[in-house]
C-alpha positions as CSV (number, residue, x, y, z in Angstrom):
1,M,8.8,-10.1,-2.3
2,P,11.5,-7.4,-2.7
3,V,12.5,-5.7,0.6
4,I,13.0,-2.0,0.0
5,S,14.0,-1.1,3.5
6,M,14.3,-2.4,7.1
7,F,14.5,-0.4,10.4
8,Y,13.7,-1.1,14.1
9,G,12.3,-4.6,13.2
10,I,10.0,-3.3,10.5
11,I,10.5,-4.9,7.1
12,V,9.1,-2.9,4.1
13,R,8.2,-4.4,0.8
14,M,6.9,-3.2,-2.5
15,Y,6.1,-5.4,-5.4
16,K,4.2,-5.7,-8.5
17,E,0.9,-7.6,-8.0
18,S,-1.1,-9.0,-10.8
19,N,-4.8,-8.7,-10.1
20,S,-4.0,-6.6,-7.1
21,Q,-6.8,-5.9,-4.6
22,H,-4.9,-2.7,-3.7
23,K,-5.2,-0.5,-6.8
24,L,-3.4,2.5,-5.3
25,P,0.4,2.8,-5.0
26,H,1.2,1.1,-1.7
27,I,3.7,-0.7,0.5
28,H,3.5,-3.9,2.6
29,A,5.2,-4.0,6.0
30,E,5.8,-6.6,8.6
31,Y,6.7,-6.3,12.2
32,N,7.0,-9.2,14.7
33,G,4.4,-11.3,12.7
34,Q,2.0,-8.5,12.1
35,F,1.3,-7.2,8.6
36,I,0.0,-3.9,7.3
37,V,-0.6,-2.5,3.8
38,I,-0.5,1.3,3.5
39,D,-1.1,3.5,0.5
40,L,1.6,6.0,-0.3
41,D,-0.5,8.8,1.1
42,G,-0.3,7.1,4.6
43,N,-3.8,5.5,4.7
44,V,-4.0,1.9,6.1
45,L,-5.6,-0.3,3.5
46,E,-5.4,-3.6,5.5
47,G,-3.9,-5.0,8.6
48,D,-2.7,-3.5,11.9
49,F,0.6,-2.5,13.6
50,P,1.5,-1.5,17.1
51,V,1.0,2.3,17.4
52,K,4.6,3.2,18.0
53,K,5.8,1.1,15.0
54,L,3.0,2.5,12.8
55,R,4.1,6.0,13.7
56,M,7.7,5.2,12.8
57,L,6.6,3.7,9.5
58,L,4.4,6.7,8.6
59,T,7.3,9.1,9.5
60,W,9.7,7.1,7.2
61,M,7.0,7.2,4.5
62,D,6.7,11.0,4.8
63,I,10.5,11.5,4.6
64,H,10.8,9.2,1.6
65,Q,7.5,10.0,-0.2
66,E,9.2,11.1,-3.4
67,E,11.4,8.0,-3.5
68,L,8.4,5.7,-2.7
69,F,6.4,7.1,-5.6
70,A,9.5,6.9,-7.9
71,N,10.0,3.3,-6.8
72,W,6.3,2.5,-7.5
73,N,6.5,4.0,-11.0
74,T,9.7,2.1,-11.8
75,L,8.3,-1.1,-10.5
76,I,5.1,-0.8,-12.5
77,K,6.9,0.2,-15.7
78,D,10.0,-1.9,-15.6
79,G,9.4,-4.5,-12.9
80,E,12.5,-3.2,-11.1
81,Y,12.8,-1.5,-7.7
82,F,15.5,0.2,-5.6
83,K,16.3,0.2,-1.9
84,I,15.4,3.2,0.3
85,E,17.4,4.3,3.3
86,P,16.0,3.2,6.7
87,L,14.8,5.4,9.4
88,R,17.6,6.3,11.7
């Protein structure tokens, strides 16, 4: 699974899924063995995160929303992806 960003122990992935249960554009994130799936509008689709880490992830998503949608569209169209700057 391609890693598109990492910050403060959070690993963010985006990948093309065949027969995806999540039909909306979304990311997968992991922190300390916990997993979460969030659509690009910030809605949790599956999983759970510590509150502080979830806030960080949602802040990062808000800052990079245009890049996330561009990445999703590129991934779906060409199977390619690009890295996105981490939260600093």
